[in-house]
C-alpha positions in Angstrom: -5.5 1.5 11.8 -9.3 0.2 11.8 -8.0 -3.4 10.2 -8.3 -6.1 12.4 -4.2 -6.5 12.5 -3.3 -3.6 14.1 -6.5 -2.9 16.3 -4.4 -4.2 19.7 -1.4 -1.6 18.6 -1.8 1.7 21.0 -1.6 4.7 19.8 1.9 5.6 20.2 2.3 2.6 19.0 1.1 3.0 15.5 2.8 7.0 15.6 6.5 5.4 16.4 5.7 2.8 13.8 4.8 5.4 10.8 7.7 7.7 12.2 9.9 4.2 11.5 8.6 3.9 8.1 8.7 7.8 6.6 12.2 7.9 7.8 13.4 4.7 6.4 11.2 6.3 2.9 12.8 9.3 3.3 16.6 7.7 4.0 16.4 4.6 1.3 13.8 5.4 -1.1 10.4 4.4 -1.3 11.6 1.1 -3.8 13.8 -0.2 -0.8 10.8 0.7 1.5 8.0 -1.5 -0.3 10.9 -4.7 -0.3 12.0 -4.7 2.9 7.9 -4.2 3.9 7.8 -7.1 1.2 9.8 -9.4 4.1 7.4 -8.4 6.6 4.1 -8.9 4.8 2.5 -12.1 5.5 2.0 -13.8 1.6 -1.7 -13.9 2.6 -1.9 -10.3 2.8 0.0 -8.7 -0.2 -3.5 -8.5 -2.3 -4.8 -6.6 0.8 -1.9 -4.5 0.7 -2.2 -3.4 -2.7 -5.8 -2.9 -2.6 -5.2 -0.4 0.7 -2.4 1.3 -1.1 -4.6 1.3 -4.4 -7.6 3.1 -2.6 -5.5 5.5 -1.2 -3.9 6.5 -4.5 -7.6 6.8 -5.9 -9.0 8.7 -2.9 -9.0 12.3 -4.7 -10.1 11.2 -7.6 -6.9 11.5 -9.9 -4.1 9.5 -10.4 -0.4 11.1 -11.3 1.8 9.7 -13.2 3.7 9.1 -10.1 0.8 7.6 -8.3 0.8 5.0 -11.4 4.3 4.6 -10.9 4.4 3.7 -7.5 1.2 1.0 -8.2 3.0 -0.8 -10.9 6.4 -1.0 -8.7 4.2 -2.5 -5.4 2.3 -4.4 -7.9 5.4 -5.9 -9.3 7.6 -6.0 -6.0 4.3 -7.6 -4.5 4.3 -10.4 -7.0 0.7 -9.7 -7.8 -1.2 -11.3 -10.7 -1.4 -8.2 -13.3 -4.8 -9.7 -14.1 -5.6 -10.0 -10.2 -4.2 -6.0 -9.6 -6.4 -5.0 -12.2 -9.8 -6.2 -10.8 -8.3 -4.4 -7.9 -8.0 -1.3 -9.3 -11.3 -1.4 -11.0 -13.0 -2.2 -7.9 -11.6 0.3 -5.8 -12.6 2.6 -9.0 -16.0 1.7 -8.2 -15.5 2.3 -4.8 -13.9 6.2 -4.9 -16.7 7.5 -7.7 -18.3 10.7 -6.6 
């Protein structure tokens, strides 16, 4: 919600969007949700989306196998270069220290 892209959206629109996305995830699974999201995500925001997801995964200081698999799948679906993805993970790890 802090991103410039979403600042103009009213709170009820955010809520409806989250409800719809969580419903899709529960019904169709995470990989299908990610593939659908890729289609509506501008190419130039793919790395940003991966960075935000990585930041959320690392926020609690631990990474479960499920979270690691999620990030790997997201990286693959968004077609992010492996070296670039590792840099993003490294920076987000530094950000979330402590």
